[in-house]
C-alpha positions in Angstrom: 18.9 -275.9 -142.8 22.6 -275.1 -142.4 24.6 -275.6 -139.3 26.6 -272.6 -138.1 30.1 -273.5 -137.3 31.1 -273.4 -133.6 33.8 -270.8 -134.1 31.1 -268.4 -135.6 28.9 -269.1 -132.5 31.9 -268.4 -130.3 32.6 -265.1 -132.0 28.9 -264.2 -131.6 29.2 -264.7 -127.9 32.4 -262.6 -127.8 30.7 -259.8 -129.7 27.6 -260.0 -127.4 29.7 -259.9 -124.3 31.5 -256.9 -125.8 28.2 -255.1 -126.2 27.2 -255.8 -122.7 30.5 -254.8 -121.1 30.9 -251.6 -123.2 27.3 -250.6 -122.7 27.5 -250.7 -118.9 31.0 -249.2 -118.8 30.1 -246.5 -121.2 27.1 -245.5 -119.1 28.3 -246.2 -115.5 32.1 -245.9 -115.4 33.2 -242.3 -115.6 36.6 -242.9 -117.1 35.1 -245.1 -119.9 32.1 -242.9 -120.4 34.3 -239.9 -121.1 36.4 -241.4 -123.9 35.7 -243.0 -127.3 38.4 -243.7 -129.9 37.6 -243.2 -133.6 40.2 -243.5 -136.3 42.9 -243.5 -133.5 41.8 -240.2 -132.1 40.1 -239.7 -128.7 36.7 -238.1 -128.4 35.9 -236.9 -124.9 32.9 -235.7 -123.0 29.5 -235.4 -124.8 31.0 -236.4 -128.1 32.2 -239.7 -126.5 28.9 -240.4 -125.0 27.1 -239.5 -128.3 29.3 -241.9 -130.4 29.4 -244.8 -128.0 26.1 -246.3 -129.4 27.9 -246.7 -132.7 30.3 -249.2 -131.1 27.4 -251.0 -129.5 25.6 -251.2 -132.8 28.7 -252.6 -134.6 29.2 -255.3 -132.1 25.5 -256.1 -131.8 25.3 -256.5 -135.5 28.3 -258.7 -135.6 26.9 -260.9 -132.7 23.7 -261.4 -134.6 25.4 -262.1 -137.9 27.9 -264.5 -136.5 25.2 -266.3 -134.5 23.0 -266.7 -137.5 25.9 -267.6 -139.8 25.7 -264.7 -142.3 28.6 -265.0 -144.7 29.0 -261.2 -145.1 30.0 -260.9 -141.5 33.4 -262.5 -142.1 34.8 -259.8 -144.5 33.0 -257.1 -142.5 34.5 -258.2 -139.2 37.9 -258.7 -140.8 37.7 -255.2 -142.2 36.8 -253.9 -138.8 39.8 -255.7 -137.3 42.0 -254.0 -139.9 40.4 -250.7 -139.1 41.1 -251.2 -135.3 44.6 -252.2 -136.1 45.1 -248.8 -137.8 43.5 -247.1 -134.9 45.8 -248.7 -132.4 48.7 -247.6 -134.4 47.5 -244.0 -134.7 46.3 -243.9 -131.1 49.6 -245.2 -129.7 51.4 -242.2 -131.2 48.7 -239.5 -131.2 47.3 -239.9 -127.8 49.0 -238.8 -124.5 47.7 -242.2 -123.2 49.4 -244.1 -126.0 52.3 -246.4 -125.4 54.5 -245.5 -128.4 55.1 -246.7 -131.9 56.6 -250.1 -131.0 53.6 -251.1 -128.9 51.3 -249.7 -131.6 53.0 -251.7 -134.3 52.8 -254.9 -132.1 49.1 -254.4 -131.4 48.3 -253.6 -135.1 50.3 -256.7 -136.2 48.3 -258.9 -133.8 45.0 -257.5 -135.0 46.0 -258.0 -138.6 46.9 -261.6 -138.0 43.5 -262.1 -136.4 41.8 -260.5 -139.4 43.7 -262.8 -141.8 42.8 -265.9 -139.8 39.2 -264.9 -139.9 39.2 -264.4 -143.7 40.9 -267.8 -144.2 38.4 -269.5 -141.9 35.6 -267.8 -143.9 37.0 -269.3 -147.1 36.6 -272.8 -145.7 32.8 -272.4 -145.0 30.5 -274.5 -147.2 28.8 -272.3 -149.8 25.4 -272.8 -148.1 26.5 -271.4 -144.8 
């Protein structure tokens, strides 16, 4: 039996908490319920509510995969971080709620750094993890 590294367990907890918080906010907080962002563009109203479960499913899958030490979760989560980085960049410019290109670039850069750190950590896992 292999031991799952502590950092993977920590990421599992973060993902699980994200599911819990977004689930309740998407269902019970009107401002959160009415907006979902996909590819940097806002969906509102029924489209937002209909697509919210996709976010829950992504984070629930990541929580399970990190907790159980699945190796495929590392490139998948890193890819998701790169995707979110692009979304922040697009959203910062495309949305009236965005904060402009400079903030979008800063957010995207920070998320890309996290993705790279995750990929590098994944390379250090033993081959049996």
